[in-house]
N, C-alpha and C positions, 0 to 999 in steps of 0.2 A: 880383247884389246881393242884400243880406239887407234886408229888410221891418222896418217897427216892431215888429210881433208877436211875428217872430220874435227880433228885437234883446233885448226883454222876456224873452219864453221863455228867452233863454241867461243875462239879468242874474238873475232868479228864481231859475234853477237854479244860479249861480252862487254867490250868497245863499245857498241852503241848502246849500251844499256848503261854503263858509267856516263856518255856523252849527255844522253838525255835526262841525269840525275842533274848532270855540272848546267846544263839548260834551263832547267827550273829555277836553278839554284839562282845562275843567274840573272834572271828573268825574273825572278822573287826579288832582291836585292836590288836592280837598277831600271826594273821597271820593265814590261811587256814592248813599250816602243821604243828602248834604246838600241842603239848599234851593238852593244855590246850581248843583248839578247838575239838578236837575229844573226850576228855572226856565230852563237853559240849553236842554234837550231839550224845554221847551215852546216854546221861542221857535222849534226848528227844526220842530217840530208845525205854529205857527201857519203859516210860512212854505210848508209843503206843503200847505195847506190852502188858503193864497193864489193857491198854484201850481195846485192840482186845481179851483178855483172859476173860473180863468181859463181853464182849457183846456174845460170844461162850458159856457161864456160865447161860444166860437169856435164851435164845434159848430153853432150855428144855424144853419139856412137860414132864406132870405128870407121864406118862409110863416111859418115858427116866429118869428120878430123880428116880423113884422107883428101874429101874433097875439100877442104879450107887450105888443104898443102897443096893443093894438085887440080885445082877448075876446070881445067884444058883437059884431066880423062876423060874418055868417053861415058864411063860411067857416072859422071858426076853433071853429063849434057841434060838439061833440061828441055823437053819439048813441050813449046809452047801453042801448039797446033790442036 
């Protein structure tokens, strides 16, 4: 059984793959130095950044999540000494 996070990861990976193919097509048609080509690759980079952001958010354990929500809690204090 696939959970929601695996499905979301698969969806964004599929979107990235589609955008890469789209960018290659646009660049082949309009030229590598065209504004359309640059915009197409920008879309790819935005999706990749979102995928990276989602992966980072998933890796938090319960203490990290608690500290994100309660940074003033004694358990979350960091001693710099």
